[in-house]
C-alpha positions as CSV (number, residue, x, y, z in Angstrom):
1,M,227.1,167.2,284.9
2,L,226.0,163.9,283.3
3,G,229.0,163.8,281.0
4,Q,231.3,164.3,284.0
5,T,229.6,161.5,286.0
6,L,229.9,159.1,283.0
7,R,233.5,159.9,282.5
8,T,234.2,159.3,286.2
9,A,232.3,156.0,286.1
10,L,234.1,154.8,283.0
11,A,237.5,155.7,284.5
12,R,236.6,153.8,287.7
13,M,235.5,150.8,285.6
14,Q,238.8,150.9,283.6
15,L,240.9,150.8,286.9
16,Q,238.8,147.7,287.8
17,R,239.3,146.3,284.4
18,C,235.5,146.1,283.7
19,Q,234.0,146.5,280.3
20,P,230.7,148.4,280.2
21,V,228.0,146.7,278.0
22,C,224.9,148.9,278.7
23,A,224.2,152.4,279.9
24,T,220.7,153.4,280.9
25,I,219.6,157.0,281.7
26,W,216.2,157.5,283.4
27,F,214.4,160.8,283.0
28,S,212.0,162.4,285.4
29,D,209.0,161.7,283.2
30,G,209.7,157.9,283.4
31,L,211.2,157.6,280.0
32,C,214.7,156.1,279.6
33,L,217.4,156.1,277.0
34,Q,219.5,152.9,276.7
35,C,222.8,152.7,274.9
36,N,224.6,149.4,274.3
37,L,228.4,149.4,274.2
38,P,230.7,146.7,272.8
39,A,231.2,144.0,275.3
40,E,234.4,142.6,273.9
41,V,237.6,144.3,273.0
42,S,240.2,142.6,270.8
43,S,243.2,141.2,272.8
44,Q,245.6,143.6,271.0
45,Q,243.4,146.7,272.0
46,E,243.2,145.4,275.5
47,L,246.8,144.8,275.8
48,G,247.6,148.2,274.4
49,D,245.3,149.8,277.0
50,E,246.6,147.6,279.9
51,I,250.4,148.1,279.7
52,P,250.5,151.9,280.1
53,Q,248.1,151.8,283.0
54,C,250.0,149.0,284.7
55,K,253.2,150.9,284.2
56,Q,251.7,154.0,285.9
57,Q,250.5,152.0,288.8
58,I,253.9,150.3,289.2
59,T,255.7,153.7,289.2
60,W,253.1,155.0,291.8
61,I,253.8,152.0,294.1
62,L,257.6,152.5,293.9
63,H,257.1,156.2,294.6
64,E,254.9,155.4,297.6
65,K,257.3,152.8,299.0
66,G,260.4,154.8,298.4
67,H,262.7,151.8,297.9
68,R,263.4,149.1,295.3
69,L,260.9,146.1,295.2
70,T,261.2,142.7,293.5
71,T,258.4,141.4,291.4
72,R,256.5,139.5,294.2
73,P,256.1,142.6,296.4
74,I,255.2,144.8,293.4
75,L,252.3,142.2,292.6
76,Q,251.3,142.2,296.3
77,Q,251.2,146.0,296.5
78,L,249.1,146.1,293.2
79,R,246.6,143.7,294.8
80,A,246.6,145.6,298.0
81,H,245.5,148.7,296.0
82,N,242.8,146.6,294.3
83,W,244.7,146.7,291.0
84,H,244.6,143.1,289.7
85,W,247.0,142.5,286.9
86,G,248.2,139.1,285.8
87,E,251.7,138.2,286.7
88,S,252.7,138.1,283.0
89,T,251.3,141.6,282.4
90,V,253.3,143.0,285.3
91,K,256.5,141.2,284.2
92,R,256.0,142.5,280.6
93,A,255.5,146.0,282.0
94,L,258.6,145.8,284.2
95,A,260.7,144.5,281.3
96,E,259.5,147.3,279.1
97,M,260.2,149.9,281.8
98,V,263.7,148.6,282.3
99,R,264.4,148.6,278.5
100,D,263.0,152.1,278.1
101,G,265.1,153.5,281.1
102,E,262.0,154.2,283.3
103,L,263.2,151.7,285.9
104,T,266.4,149.9,286.8
105,N,266.7,146.4,288.0
106,R,269.7,145.9,290.3
107,H,270.8,142.9,292.3
108,D,274.1,144.4,293.6
109,V,272.4,146.7,296.1
110,R,270.0,146.2,299.1
111,P,267.1,146.2,298.8
112,R,267.5,144.6,295.5
113,G,264.9,144.7,292.6
114,Y,263.1,147.3,290.5
115,G,263.7,151.0,291.3
116,L,263.5,154.5,289.8
117,P,266.6,155.5,287.9
118,G,267.9,157.9,290.6
119,W,268.0,155.2,293.2
């Protein structure tokens, strides 16, 4: 039960881009166990974790909307869902997704912008 609670809390913290620094467990007899976690993550590790998560959220938003979106509406939708990514991170994720065939970016159709390959 405790393990599941900690995993859920850590997953929520990752979505909010928080880094845990300390976990404290209080026992019924008044004793506690405290565990310090690393506060800083190297920028390469952080970037490696951010991009796949950002890509998943972009895909989810496009599925939810059901039509193509340009960069600005994608950023607005991410913020509306409380997913705060920097503009450069989102643009990098979009570029990688187009390069890898996960998305298309068309300007010759309406609405224009990024969409799923079948659109």
